[in-house]
VOMARMI-284915 format. One line per 8 residues: number of its first residue (from 1); their letters; for each residue x, y, z of N, C-alpha, C. Coordinates in steps of 0.2 Angstrom, whole numbers, plus 2048, in hexadecimal, padded with zeros to 3 digits. Each point is the difference from the previous one (the first is absolute). Last residue first. Layout:
BEGIN
NUM = a = X Y Z X Y Z X Y Z  ...
//
This chain:
BEGIN
178 = knkkstdt = 7F5 93E 8B7 804 801 806 7FE 806 803  7F7 7F7 7EB 7FD 7FD 806 804 802 806  806 807 7EA 7FA 804 803 7FD 7FD 806  813 7F6 7F4 802 807 804 7FA 803 802  7FE 7EC 7F3 802 7FF 807 802 806 804  7F8 7FD 7E8 7FB 802 805 803 7FF 807  80A 805 7E6 801 7FC 807 7FC 802 805  7F8 800 7E6 804 804 805 801 7FC 806
170 = plesipae = 7FC 7FB 7E4 7FE 7FF 807 804 804 804  7FB 80A 7E8 804 7FB 803 7FE 7FE 807  7F7 811 7F1 7FD 7FA 800 804 7FA 803  808 817 7FE 7FA 800 804 7FC 7F9 800  813 805 7F2 802 7FF 807 7FA 7FF 804  7FD 7F9 7E7 802 806 803 801 7FF 808  806 7EE 7ED 7FA 802 804 802 807 803  809 7EC 7EC 801 807 803 7F9 801 804
162 = vviettdk = 80E 7EA 7F5 7F9 802 802 802 807 804  80C 7F0 7EC 801 805 805 7F9 802 802  80D 7EB 7F2 7FA 804 801 801 804 806  811 7F7 7EC 7FE 800 807 7FA 804 801  808 7F0 7EB 7FE 807 802 7FF 800 807  80D 7EF 7EC 7FC 801 807 7FF 807 802  805 7F1 7E9 801 806 803 7FC 801 806  809 7E8 7F6 7FB 805 800 802 806 803
154 = edymrdde = 80D 7EC 800 802 805 7FB 7FA 805 7FF  7FF 7EE 810 806 804 801 801 806 7FB  7F0 7EF 7FC 7FD 804 805 806 805 802  805 7F0 7F0 7FB 805 7FE 7FE 805 805  80D 7EE 806 804 805 7FD 7FC 805 7FD  7F5 7EE 80B 804 804 805 804 806 7FC  7F5 7EF 7F3 7FB 805 803 804 804 805  80D 7F0 7F7 7FE 805 7FA 7FB 805 803
146 = diksrmqe = 806 7EE 80E 806 804 7FF 7FE 806 7FB  7F1 7EE 802 800 804 806 805 806 800  800 7F0 7EF 7FA 804 7FF 800 805 806  810 7EF 801 802 805 7FB 7FA 805 7FF  7FC 7EE 80E 805 804 803 802 806 7FB  7F3 7EF 7F8 7FC 803 804 804 806 804  80A 7F0 7F2 7FC 805 7FC 7FC 804 804  80D 7EF 80A 804 806 7FE 7FC 805 7FB
138 = weknrkke = 7F5 7ED 808 802 804 806 804 806 7FE  7FA 7EF 7F0 7FA 804 802 802 805 805  811 7F1 7FB 7FF 804 7FB 7FA 805 801  803 7EE 80F 806 806 801 7FF 805 7FA  7F2 7ED 7FF 7FE 805 806 805 805 801  805 7F0 7F0 7FA 803 7FE 7FE 805 805  811 7F1 805 803 805 7FB 7FA 805 7FE  7FA 7EE 80E 804 805 804 802 805 7FB
130 = qekqltgi = 7F6 7EE 7F6 7FB 804 803 803 805 805  80E 7F0 7F5 7FD 804 7FB 7FB 805 803  809 7F0 80E 805 805 7FE 7FE 805 7FB  7F2 7ED 806 801 805 806 805 806 7FE  7FE 7EE 7F1 7FA 804 800 800 805 805  811 7F0 800 801 805 7FB 7FA 804 7FF  7FF 7F0 811 805 805 801 801 805 7FB  7F2 7ED 7FC 7FD 805 805 805 806 801
122 = agiytnlq = 808 7EE 7F4 7FB 804 7FC 7FD 805 804  80E 7F1 80B 804 804 7FB 7FC 805 7FC  7F6 7EF 80D 803 805 805 804 805 7FB  7F7 7ED 7F5 7FB 804 802 802 806 805  810 7F0 7F8 7FD 804 7FA 7FB 805 803  808 7F0 80F 805 805 7FF 7FE 805 7FA  7F2 7EE 805 800 805 806 805 805 7FF  7FF 7EE 7F1 7FA 804 7FF 800 805 805
114 = klsntnkd = 811 7F1 802 801 804 7FA 7FA 804 7FF  7FE 7F0 811 805 806 802 802 804 7FA  7F2 7EE 7FC 7FC 805 804 805 805 802  802 7F2 7E9 802 7FF 807 7FD 806 804  7F2 7F8 7EB 806 804 801 802 7FF 808  7EC 7F6 7F7 805 7FE 7FC 807 803 801  7E9 805 809 803 7FA 803 806 7FD 7FC  7F2 819 804 804 7FC 7FB 803 7FA 804
106 = vlnieftq = 7F3 80E 80D 7FC 7FE 7FA 804 7FC 7FB  805 7FF 81B 800 804 7FA 7FC 7FE 7FA  7FF 7FC 81D 801 7FD 7F9 800 806 7FB  805 7FC 81C 7FD 805 7FB 802 7FD 7F9  7FE 7F8 81C 803 7FE 7F9 7FC 805 7FB  806 7F9 81C 7FD 805 7FB 803 800 7F9  7FE 7F1 81A 803 801 7F9 7FC 805 7FC  806 7F6 81B 7FC 803 7FB 803 801 7FA
98 = tlggdqyk = 800 7F4 81B 803 800 7F9 7FB 805 7FC  807 800 81C 7FB 7FF 7FB 803 800 7F9  80D 7F6 816 7FE 806 7FD 7FA 7FF 7FB  80E 7EF 80C 800 805 804 7FD 807 7FE  800 7EB 7F3 807 802 802 800 806 804  7E9 800 7F6 805 7FB 7FE 807 802 803  7E4 806 7FD 805 801 805 805 7FA 7FF  7EF 80D 7EE 801 7FA 804 806 801 805
90 = ggmlyane = 7F7 811 7F0 7FD 7FF 807 801 7FA 803  7FF 807 7E4 804 800 807 7FC 7FF 806  800 80A 7E4 7FF 7FA 804 804 800 806  7F8 810 7EA 803 800 806 7FE 7FA 804  802 80C 7E5 7FD 7FB 805 804 801 806  7FB 80E 7E7 804 7FF 806 7FC 7FB 804  801 809 7E4 7FD 7FF 806 804 7FE 806  807 80B 7EA 7FA 7FC 7FE 7FC 7FF 807
82 = wmkvsldy = 814 812 7F4 7FD 7FD 806 7F9 7FC 7FE  80D 80D 7EE 804 7FC 805 7FD 7FC 805  7F5 80F 7F0 804 7FB 7FC 804 7FB 804  7F5 813 80A 7FB 7FB 7FD 803 7FA 7FC  80E 812 807 7FE 7FC 806 7FB 7FB 7FE  807 810 7F0 806 7FB 802 7FD 7FB 805  7F2 812 7FB 800 7FB 7FB 805 7FB 801  7FF 812 80F 7FA 7FB 801 800 7FB 7FA
74 = iakatsdk = 810 811 7FF 802 7FB 806 7FA 7FB 801  7FC 811 7F0 806 7FC 7FE 802 7FB 805  7F0 810 806 7FD 7FC 7FB 805 7FB 7FE  808 811 80D 7FC 7FB 804 7FC 7FB 7FC  80C 812 7F6 805 7FB 803 7FC 7FB 804  7F3 811 7F5 803 7FB 7FB 805 7FB 804  7EA 80C 80B 808 801 800 803 7FB 7FB  7E8 801 804 802 807 801 807 801 7FF
66 = ttksefkr = 7F5 7EA 800 800 804 7F9 802 807 801  7FE 7EE 812 806 801 7FD 800 804 7F9  7ED 7F9 80E 804 805 804 807 802 7FC  7F0 7EF 7F8 7FE 806 7FF 804 806 804  805 7E9 804 801 802 7F9 7FE 807 7FF  7FD 7F0 813 804 807 801 801 803 7F9  7F6 7EA 803 7FC 804 803 803 808 801  80C 7EE 7F7 7FB 802 7FB 7FB 805 803
58 = mlyqlday = 810 7F4 80D 803 806 7FD 7FB 803 7FB  7F9 7ED 80C 801 806 805 803 805 7FC  7FE 7EC 7F5 7F9 803 801 801 806 804  813 7F4 7FC 7FE 802 7FA 7F9 804 801  80A 7F4 812 803 806 7FE 7FE 804 7FA  7F6 7EE 811 800 800 7F9 803 807 7FF  802 7F1 817 7FF 806 7FD 801 800 7F8  7FD 7F0 818 801 800 7F9 7FE 807 7FE
50 = ggipsgsi = 806 7EF 818 7FD 806 7FD 802 800 7F8  800 7F2 81A 801 800 7F9 7FD 806 7FD  806 7F1 819 7FF 806 7FD 801 800 7F8  801 7EC 80C 7FC 803 804 7FE 807 7FE  807 7EC 7EF 803 805 805 7FB 804 804  7FB 7EF 7EF 804 7FD 804 804 805 805  7F8 809 7E8 7FC 7FB 805 806 7FC 804  803 811 7EE 801 802 807 7FC 7FB 805
42 = kkifdfkt = 802 7FC 7E8 807 803 802 800 801 807  7EC 7F9 7F5 805 7FA 801 806 803 802  7F0 810 7FC 7FE 7FC 806 805 7FA 801  7FF 80F 7EC 804 802 806 7FF 7FC 806  7F2 7FE 7ED 806 7FD 7FE 805 802 806  7E7 7FD 806 803 805 7FC 807 7FD 7FF  7E8 7F4 805 807 800 801 803 806 7FC  7E7 7F4 809 803 806 7FE 808 800 801
34 = esntlykd = 7F0 7EF 808 803 7FF 7FA 804 806 7FD  7F3 800 814 807 7FD 801 803 7FE 7FA  7EE 813 807 801 7FB 7FB 807 7FD 801  7F8 812 80E 7FA 7FB 800 801 7FA 7FB  810 812 803 7FF 7FD 807 7FB 7FB 7FF  805 80D 7ED 806 7FC 802 7FF 7FC 806  7F0 80F 7F8 800 7FA 7FC 806 7FC 802  7FE 815 80A 7FB 7FC 802 800 7F9 7FD
26 = vneknngi = 80E 811 7F8 802 7FE 806 7FB 7FB 803  7FB 809 7EB 806 7FB 800 802 7FE 807  7EF 811 7FE 7FE 7F9 7FD 805 7FB 800  805 816 806 7FD 7FD 806 7FE 7F9 7FD  815 80E 7F8 7F9 7FE 7FD 7FD 7FC 805  816 808 803 7FD 806 7FE 7F9 7FF 7FD  80D 7F2 815 801 801 7F9 7FC 807 7FE  807 7EC 815 7FF 807 7FE 801 801 7F9
18 = vfykdnsn = 7FC 7EB 814 801 802 7F9 7FF 807 7FF  805 7EB 813 7FE 807 800 802 802 7F9  7FB 7E6 80B 803 805 7FB 7FE 807 802  7F9 7EC 80C 806 7FE 7FD 804 806 7FD  7EA 800 80A 804 7FD 805 807 7FF 7FE  7F4 813 7F3 7FD 7FA 803 805 7FD 805  7FC 81A 7F2 804 7FB 803 7FB 7FA 802  804 819 7F0 7FB 7FB 804 805 7FB 803
10 = yhvsvsmd = 800 81A 7F1 803 7FA 804 7FB 7FC 803  806 817 7ED 7FB 7FB 803 804 7FA 804  803 81B 7F4 803 7FA 803 7FB 7FC 804  802 814 7EB 7FC 7FD 806 804 7FA 802  809 816 7F2 7FF 7F9 800 7FD 7FE 806  805 817 7F1 7FD 7FE 806 7FF 7F8 7FF  80A 80E 7EF 804 7FF 805 7FD 7FD 807  7FA 7FE 7E4 7FE 803 806 804 7FE 806
2 = nm = 800 7F9 7E8 806 803 803 7FE 804 807  7F0 7F5 7F2 805 7FB 802 806 803 804
//
C-alpha cells in the first residue's frame, strides 16, 4: 500500500475528461451516469473543477517519513490537519476569469484560523528542535576532527632523509652538447 509508484489513468467523452489512479473507476464514471462521487456536487457547474483527497495523497508518503523523527512528527500533524481540496473556476465574469480554491480541515469543530496557527506553531517548534539536534551533531563532529588534529600534531614526526652517492645523481648533459 505504501508503494510510491502510482499509475494514472484517464478517459474522456464529449462531456467529461476524467483522470484518476484506478482505470476501472475512471471508465465507470464515464459510462454510468448514475455514478456520483461526493465531490462532484461541489465542482459541478464550473468549466474547470478539481478535487484532491489530501488524506490519500499523504498516506502514500508515509513510508518516507519513518527515517527522520521530525519528518514523522510533521507528517502526523499534517494527517490530523488536512482533509481535501477543491478547485472550481473558469467562468468569465466581470471582465475576468473566476476561480475558487478550497482546502478542508479534518477538525470541523475548531476555528480554522486557530487550527492553522496551532499547526504552524507546532511545525516551527519541531523545526527548531531539529536545528538544535543538527547543530549538536555538527559540534560533535567538529570536536572529533579537532581531537584528531591535536593527536596528529602531538605525534613525534621523523624526517626522512634520502642519501645517494654523487655518482648516482643526475648530471647536467647540456654542457656535453656544446
